[in-house]
C-alpha positions in Angstrom: 3.7 55.1 9.7 4.1 56.8 13.3 5.1 55.5 16.2 5.5 56.9 19.8 8.3 56.3 22.1 8.2 55.5 25.9 11.4 54.7 27.8 10.2 52.2 30.3 13.2 52.7 32.5 13.4 56.7 32.8 10.1 58.3 33.4 12.3 61.5 32.9 13.8 60.8 29.5 12.9 64.0 27.1 11.9 62.1 24.3 9.0 60.1 26.3 5.8 60.2 24.1 7.7 61.6 21.1 5.9 60.4 17.8 8.3 59.3 15.4 7.6 59.6 11.9 10.6 59.3 9.9 13.7 57.1 9.4 16.1 59.7 10.4 14.2 60.2 13.7 14.1 56.8 14.7 18.0 56.4 14.2 18.7 59.6 15.8 16.7 58.2 19.1 18.2 54.8 19.2 21.9 56.4 18.8 21.5 58.5 21.5 19.9 56.0 24.0 22.2 53.1 23.4 24.9 54.5 25.5 22.4 54.1 28.7 22.7 51.1 30.7 20.6 48.3 29.2 16.8 49.2 29.4 13.5 48.5 27.5 11.7 51.1 25.4 8.2 50.7 23.7 7.7 52.1 20.3 3.8 51.7 19.9 2.4 51.9 16.3 -0.5 53.5 15.1 -1.6 50.4 13.5 -2.2 48.5 17.1 1.4 46.5 17.3 4.1 47.7 19.5 8.0 46.6 19.6 9.8 46.3 23.3 13.4 46.9 22.4 15.9 46.4 24.6 18.9 48.4 24.2 22.3 48.8 25.7 25.9 49.7 23.9 26.2 46.8 20.9 23.3 44.7 21.8 19.3 44.6 22.6 16.4 42.5 21.7 13.1 42.7 20.5 9.6 41.7 21.4 6.8 42.2 18.8 3.2 42.3 20.4 -0.1 43.9 20.2 -0.6 47.3 22.0 -3.6 46.1 23.7 -1.4 43.4 25.5 -3.2 40.3 23.8 -1.2 37.5 22.1 0.8 37.0 20.0 4.1 37.8 21.8 7.0 37.2 19.4 10.8 37.4 20.2 13.1 37.8 17.8 16.3 35.4 17.1 18.8 36.7 15.1 20.3 34.4 12.1 23.6 33.9 14.0 23.5 34.3 17.7 25.8 36.2 19.2 25.5 34.7 22.7 25.4 30.9 23.1 24.7 30.8 26.7 23.3 32.8 29.7 21.4 35.8 29.5 21.3 39.9 29.5 19.3 42.2 31.6 17.6 45.2 30.5 15.8 47.1 33.3 12.0 48.2 33.0 11.0 50.5 36.0 14.1 49.8 38.1 13.5 45.8 37.5 16.1 43.9 36.1 14.3 41.5 33.1 16.8 38.8 32.0 16.6 37.7 28.0 17.8 34.4 27.1 21.3 34.5 25.2 19.4 33.0 21.7 17.1 36.4 21.7 20.4 39.1 21.9 20.5 40.8 19.1 23.5 43.3 17.7 22.5 47.0 18.0 22.5 46.7 14.0 19.9 44.0 13.9 17.9 45.7 16.5 17.9 48.9 14.2 16.9 46.8 10.9 14.0 45.6 12.8 13.0 48.8 14.3 13.0 50.9 10.9 11.2 47.9 9.3 8.3 48.4 11.7 8.3 52.1 11.5 8.2 51.5 7.5 5.6 48.6 7.8 4.2 48.1 11.2 5.3 44.5 11.0 7.7 42.1 12.1 11.0 41.7 10.0 10.6 38.2 8.0 14.6 38.6 8.2 14.5 37.3 11.7 13.0 34.4 12.9 10.3 35.0 15.9 9.9 32.9 19.2 6.2 32.7 20.5 6.2 33.3 24.5 
């Protein structure tokens, strides 16, 4: 499958609009963006679904939804929650968006979900998903 990347925080990101079709390119993009301040990036599949990925350093979050804006809106829950209370803010269009501790993933978990999406266009069954 092919997915299109858009940085929801930085309109000047040189990768905006880039179409990713292979694992190495996706891993490279994620690794290069993880040093940014926590932000959201959108990965739109050619199958009508997308991942909204919050990332920053060693943590992140993932929402799986349709590209047309209709439900479902599902947020990944890690098997072993990293945080137990509070929230983490990720930026989109200069607006901080709080994500509950329950939905905070490690960077490796985020990457695993993204790679599964690239391969299948589906959400990963290795994680629970909350409906929002």
